C-alpha positions in Angstrom: 34.7 8.1 1.1 33.4 11.0 -1.1 29.9 10.5 -2.3 26.8 12.3 -3.4 23.7 12.0 -1.2 20.3 11.0 -2.5 17.1 11.3 -0.6 14.3 12.0 -3.2 11.0 13.2 -1.9 8.5 10.6 -2.7 5.8 9.6 -0.3 6.7 6.4 1.9 4.4 3.9 3.3 2.6 5.1 6.4 3.2 2.0 8.5 4.3 2.9 12.0 4.0 -0.3 14.2 6.5 -3.1 14.7 5.3 -6.3 12.9 4.7 -10.0 13.9 7.4 -12.5 13.8 9.0 -14.2 10.8 7.7 -17.6 11.7 4.1 -16.5 12.1 3.9 -14.9 8.7 2.5 -16.3 5.4 4.8 -17.0 2.6 2.4 -16.0 -0.3 1.4 -12.5 -1.3 -0.6 -10.7 1.4 -3.3 -8.3 1.0 -2.6 -4.7 1.1 -3.7 -1.3 -0.2 -2.9 -0.6 -3.8 0.7 0.5 -4.4 1.8 4.0 -5.4 2.1 4.4 -9.2 5.5 3.7 -10.8 7.4 6.8 -11.8 10.5 7.8 -13.7 13.6 7.0 -11.5 16.0 9.7 -10.6 19.0 10.6 -12.6 22.0 8.4 -12.5 24.9 9.3 -10.3 27.3 10.5 -12.9 26.1 12.0 -16.1 29.5 11.5 -17.8 29.4 7.8 -17.5 32.2 7.4 -15.1 31.5 4.9 -12.2 30.1 6.9 -9.4 29.6 6.5 -5.6 26.5 8.0 -4.0 25.1 7.8 -0.5 21.4 6.8 -0.1 20.3 7.8 3.4 17.7 5.9 5.3 14.7 8.3 5.5 11.0 8.0 5.3 11.3 8.8 1.6 14.0 6.1 0.9 12.6 3.2 2.9 9.7 0.8 2.9 8.3 -1.2 5.9 7.7 -4.8 5.5 7.0 -5.0 1.7 8.6 -5.7 -1.6 6.8 -4.3 -4.6 8.2 -4.1 -8.1 5.8 -1.1 -8.7 7.7 0.9 -6.2 9.3 4.1 -7.4 13.1 3.8 -7.4 14.7 6.1 -4.9 18.1 6.2 -6.8 19.4 5.3 -10.1 22.9 4.0 -10.8 24.9 2.7 -13.8 26.7 -0.7 -14.0 29.9 -0.4 -12.0 28.6 2.3 -9.6 28.7 2.0 -5.8 25.5 2.7 -3.7 26.3 3.4 -0.1 23.1 2.6 1.8 22.1 3.6 5.3 19.8 0.9 6.7 17.3 1.2 9.5 16.7 -1.2 12.5 13.4 -3.2 12.6 10.1 -1.6 12.9 10.6 1.4 10.8 13.2 2.8 13.3 10.8 2.7 16.2 12.9 0.4 18.3 15.2 2.6 20.3 17.6 1.2 22.7 16.0 0.7 26.3 12.7 2.4 25.2 10.6 -0.6 24.5 9.9 -3.8 26.4 9.1 -7.2 25.0 5.4 -6.7 26.2 5.1 -3.5 24.2 6.9 -5.1 21.2 4.6 -8.2 21.3 1.4 -5.9 21.5 2.6 -3.9 18.6 3.4 -6.9 16.5 -0.1 -8.3 17.1 -1.8 -5.1 16.4 0.2 -4.5 13.2 -0.7 -8.0 11.9 -4.4 -7.5 12.6 -4.2 -4.2 10.6 -1.7 -5.3 7.9 -1.8 -9.2 7.7 1.5 -10.5 6.3 3.8 -7.4 6.5 7.3 -8.2 7.4 9.1 -6.6 10.3 12.0 -5.3 8.2 12.8 -1.6 7.3 14.4 -1.9 3.7 16.3 0.9 2.0 15.6 1.2 -1.8 14.7 0.3 -4.4 17.7 1.4 -6.5 17.3 1.2 -10.3 20.3 -0.3 -12.2 20.7 1.0 -15.7 20.9 -1.7 -18.3 19.6 -4.5 -16.0 17.0 -6.6 -17.8 15.2 -9.9 -17.1 17.7 -12.7 -17.8 20.7 -10.8 -16.6 22.5 -11.0 -13.2 23.4 -8.3 -10.8 26.9 -8.8 -9.3 26.8 -7.1 -6.0 30.2 -6.6 -4.1 29.9 -5.8 -0.4 32.3 -3.1 0.8 33.3 -2.1 4.2 30.3 -2.2 6.5 29.9 0.5 9.3 27.3 -0.7 11.9 25.6 1.7 14.3 26.3 1.9 18.1 23.6 -0.7 19.4 21.7 -3.9 18.6 19.1 -6.1 20.0 17.9 -9.7 20.1 14.4 -10.8 20.9 12.1 -13.7 20.9 8.3 -13.5 21.1 6.3 -15.2 24.0 4.8 -18.4 22.6 4.9 -17.7 19.0 7.4 -17.5 16.0 11.0 -18.7 16.4 12.0 -22.5 16.1 10.4 -23.5 19.5 7.4 -21.4 20.4 5.9 -24.1 22.5 9.1 -24.4 24.5 9.3 -20.8 25.2 6.0 -19.3 26.4 7.7 -16.3 27.8 9.5 -13.7 25.5 12.6 -11.6 25.8 14.1 -8.5 24.4 17.8 -7.7 25.0 19.7 -4.5 24.0 23.3 -4.4 23.5 26.0 -1.6 23.0 28.4 -2.6 20.2 32.2 -2.3 21.1 33.7 -1.3 17.7 37.1 -0.9 19.2 37.2 -4.5 20.4 34.9 -5.6 17.6 32.6 -7.5 20.0 29.5 -7.2 22.2 28.9 -8.2 25.7 26.1 -10.7 26.0 26.4 -11.2 29.7 29.1 -10.9 32.3 32.1 -12.8 31.0 30.4 -13.6 27.7 31.4 -11.8 24.5 30.3 -12.2 21.0 32.5 -11.3 18.1 31.0 -8.7 15.7 30.7 -10.0 12.2 28.4 -7.6 10.4 26.4 -8.6 7.2 23.1 -7.7 5.5 20.4 -10.1 6.2 18.3 -8.9 3.3 19.7 -8.1 -0.2 17.0 -8.3 -2.8 15.9 -7.4 -6.3 12.3 -7.2 -7.3 10.2 -10.2 -8.1 8.7 -10.8 -11.5 5.2 -11.1 -10.0 3.2 -7.7 -9.5 2.0 -6.8 -6.0 3.2 -6.4 -2.5 4.9 -9.3 -0.8 6.2 -9.8 2.7 9.9 -9.2 3.3 10.2 -12.4 5.4 10.5 -15.4 2.9 13.5 -15.3 0.8 13.5 -16.7 -2.7 15.2 -16.7 -6.0 15.1 -12.9 -5.9 17.3 -13.1 -2.7 15.8 -11.3 0.1 15.8 -12.6 3.7 18.7 -15.0 3.1 20.3 -14.6 6.5 23.6 -16.1 5.4 26.3 -15.0 7.8 28.9 -15.4 5.1 27.8 -12.3 3.3 30.3 -10.1 5.2 32.5 -7.2 3.8 34.6 -8.6 0.9 32.1 -10.9 -0.4 30.0 -10.9 -3.6 26.4 -11.8 -4.1 24.9 -12.8 -7.6 21.2 -12.2 -8.0 19.2 -13.1 -11.1 17.2 -10.1 -12.5 13.5 -10.2 -13.0 12.4 -6.7 -13.9 13.9 -3.8 -15.9 16.3 -2.0 -13.6 16.5 -4.9 -11.2 15.4 -2.8 -8.2 17.7 -3.4 -5.3 16.9 -3.3 -1.6 18.8 -4.1 1.7 17.8 -4.2 5.3 17.6 -6.7 8.2 21.2 -5.6 9.2 23.1 -7.9 11.5 26.0 -7.4 13.7 26.3 -11.2 14.1 24.3 -14.4 13.6 24.6 -18.0 14.2 23.9 -20.8 11.7 20.2 -21.5 12.6 19.0 -18.2 14.1 16.8 -20.3 16.2 15.0 -17.7 18.4 13.9 -15.7 15.4 16.4 -12.9 15.5 20.2 -12.3 15.2 22.2 -9.5 16.6 19.8 -7.1 14.9 21.2 -3.6 14.2 21.3 -0.8 11.4 24.2 0.2 9.1 25.5 3.7 8.9 27.3 2.5 5.7 26.6 -0.4 3.6 28.7 0.0 0.3 27.3 -2.1 -2.6 29.2 -2.0 -5.9 26.8 -3.3 -8.7 27.6 -4.6 -12.0 25.3 -6.0 -14.6 26.3 -9.4 -16.1 24.4 -9.5 -19.4 22.9 -12.9 -20.3 24.2 -14.8 -17.4 21.2 -16.7 -16.2 20.9 -18.1 -12.7 18.1 -20.0 -11.1 19.1 -19.2 -7.5 21.3 -16.7 -5.9 25.0 -17.5 -5.4 27.7 -16.1 -3.2 31.3 -15.7 -3.8 33.8 -15.2 -0.8 37.6 -14.9 -1.2 38.0 -18.5 -0.7 34.7 -20.2 -1.5 31.8 -20.4 -3.9 28.4 -20.8 -2.0 25.3 -22.5 -3.3 21.8 -22.1 -1.6 18.7 -24.2 -1.0 15.5 -22.9 0.6 12.2 -24.4 1.2 9.5 -24.7 3.9 10.6 -28.3 4.6 14.3 -28.6 5.5 14.5 -31.9 3.8 13.3 -30.4 0.5 15.7 -27.4 1.0 18.7 -29.9 1.5 17.7 -31.7 -1.8 17.6 -28.3 -3.7 20.9 -27.4 -2.1 22.6 -30.5 -3.4 21.1 -29.8 -6.9 22.4 -26.3 -6.9 25.7 -27.2 -5.5 26.2 -30.0 -8.3 25.1 -27.5 -11.0 27.4 -24.8 -9.7 30.5 -27.0 -9.5 29.7 -28.5 -13.0 29.3 -25.1 -14.6 32.4 -23.5 -13.1 34.7 -26.5 -13.5 33.5 -28.0 -16.7 33.2 -31.5 -15.3 30.4 -34.2 -15.3 27.8 -34.5 -12.8 29.5 -37.6 -11.3 32.7 -35.6 -11.0 30.9 -32.7 -9.5 29.4 -34.9 -6.8 32.7 -36.5 -6.1 34.2 -33.1 -5.4 31.2 -31.9 -3.4 31.4 -34.8 -1.1 35.3 -34.6 -0.7 35.1 -31.1 0.4 31.7 -31.2 2.1 31.0 -28.0 4.1 27.2 -27.3 4.3 25.2 -25.4 7.0 21.7 -24.4 8.2 21.4 -20.6 7.7 18.0 -20.1 9.5 14.8 -22.0 10.2 12.5 -19.1 11.1 11.8 -17.2 7.8 8.9 -19.4 6.5 11.4 -20.9 4.0 14.2 -22.5 5.9 17.7 -22.0 4.5 20.7 -24.2 3.7 24.0 -23.5 2.0 27.1 -25.3 0.9 30.6 -23.7 0.7 32.7 -25.1 -2.1 36.4 -24.2 -1.8 38.2 -22.5 -4.7 41.4 -24.3 -3.8 42.1 -27.7 -4.9 42.9 -30.2 -2.3 40.7 -28.6 0.4 39.4 -30.8 3.3 35.9 -31.0 4.4 34.7 -29.2 7.5 34.8 -30.9 10.7 31.6 -32.6 11.8 32.3 -33.5 15.5 29.7 -35.4 17.5 31.2 -34.6 20.9 32.9 -31.7 22.5 36.4 -30.7 21.3 38.9 -28.2 22.5 37.3 -25.2 20.7 33.6 -26.1 20.8 30.6 -27.4 22.7 29.0 -29.8 20.5 25.5 -31.4 20.1 24.5 -33.9 17.5 21.3 -35.5 16.3 20.3 -37.9 13.7 16.8 -38.6 12.1 15.2 -39.5 8.9 13.5 -36.0 9.1 16.1 -33.4 8.8 13.6 -31.0 10.5 13.6 -33.2 13.6 17.4 -33.6 13.4 17.9 -29.8 13.5 15.4 -29.4 16.4 17.0 -32.0 18.4 20.6 -30.7 18.0 19.5 -27.2 18.7 17.3 -28.0 21.8 20.1 -30.1 23.1 22.5 -27.0 23.0 20.0 -24.9 24.7 19.7 -27.4 27.6 23.4 -27.6 27.9 23.9 -23.9 28.1 21.4 -23.8 31.0 22.8 -26.9 32.8 26.5 -26.4 32.3 26.8 -22.6 31.9 24.1 -21.5 34.1 22.2 -19.4 31.7 18.5 -18.9 31.9 16.6 -20.7 29.2 15.8 -17.6 27.3 19.3 -16.3 27.4 20.5 -19.7 26.3 18.0 -19.5 23.4 19.2 -16.1 22.4 23.0 -16.9 22.7 22.5 -20.0 20.5 20.5 -18.0 18.0 23.5 -15.5 17.7 26.6 -17.9 18.0 25.7 -21.6 17.3 27.0 -23.0 14.1 24.7 -25.9 12.9 26.3 -28.1 10.1 24.8 -30.6 7.9 26.2 -34.1 7.4 26.7 -35.3 3.9 23.8 -37.3 2.4 24.2 -40.8 3.8 21.2 -43.2 3.2 17.8 -42.6 4.8 19.0 -40.6 7.8 20.2 -37.0 8.3 22.9 -35.7 10.7 23.0 -32.3 12.2 26.0 -31.1 14.1 25.6 -27.9 16.3 28.9 -26.2 17.4 29.1 -23.4 20.0 32.6 -21.7 20.4 34.2 -21.9 23.9 36.0 -18.6 23.2 32.7 -16.8 23.9 33.5 -17.1 27.6 36.3 -15.0 28.9 37.6 -17.8 31.1 37.9 -20.2 28.3 41.4 -21.9 27.9 
């Protein structure tokens, strides 16, 4: 792919330490030094007005560590229809190098960084990119092209804090992995392989509010959505809150389960993340939406999984009604008849849910097994509190992986975080159902 390279020379943030975990961070604005003054963004990619393609390298000048800030000077400028090919960095401002850091060192750095810079996120984010013509009230249509991950990845859980079950796991663990791009998989352990399915955990525009905000909690601006459907060939729609939009990406994943329970996915960096950005004028959105080749995807996020589920249903009904021109009752009937809703993550301060609405008529709902089937190990929990139902189903899977597959508890925690698919049952009275599925095909000796 031919492109120009853009790496302007403004001063980056001076953070150098890995930060504390997502689950330990506050969701509100954190205190930090005053931001650098806003400056005029660089020139657009193509002065003649043709759609352009530029490469944005991940350097100290083009990345930030752990903060979103709408006063941050843009590092590139594009027009509607241009493609920005981002290079992204792994967590901790590129300081985590394969086999060169232990979980004890990582934990010590995390605690020290939080003491020095409370609230900062762990993510290295590339950007922001200024999109010409984008104004508050518009929408950015962001098409994700062919993603090229780097050669290695990691998964970690901290000892006794963060993640979904800190009290259950007083010990931490850091595992490194080499990515097998030829076979599109990674070896988790002997005889266990995880398919690669790379996607950006973070794609964000700037918030409307001034100041620095942690990269951990997602929101209406996008951010740390951690939705594993955002692979190559999908499109993300983000509402615009400031002039130019200001687009970032980071938290690059080679794979992730629906739940991401131990705090992390298969965390990596991307050599190339092509994003084709189009400004949709006057098309208002309250929350981001995603389009895959076969589905439309609505989102719901909140600190309480029950509230997130309620918001999810409202956003799904709104999306169906707007796109199909049907009444709310008709939208609800379609939502329930094709029900396919999942838990994206439960570790980013705001817990995430999403519903996939098929484009094709006559589609059937997703399977919601309560017992093992030929393709999956299955756990199920039912509770009036959706948070407890999710916890129950996820913990049951961890226990099964230890008892039936001989994995250590920490390895079971990690494998479930990267591969388990936790699905939401449809709304049914006072109680909630969570069905967690884990593919048998991960094991080489599976039928």
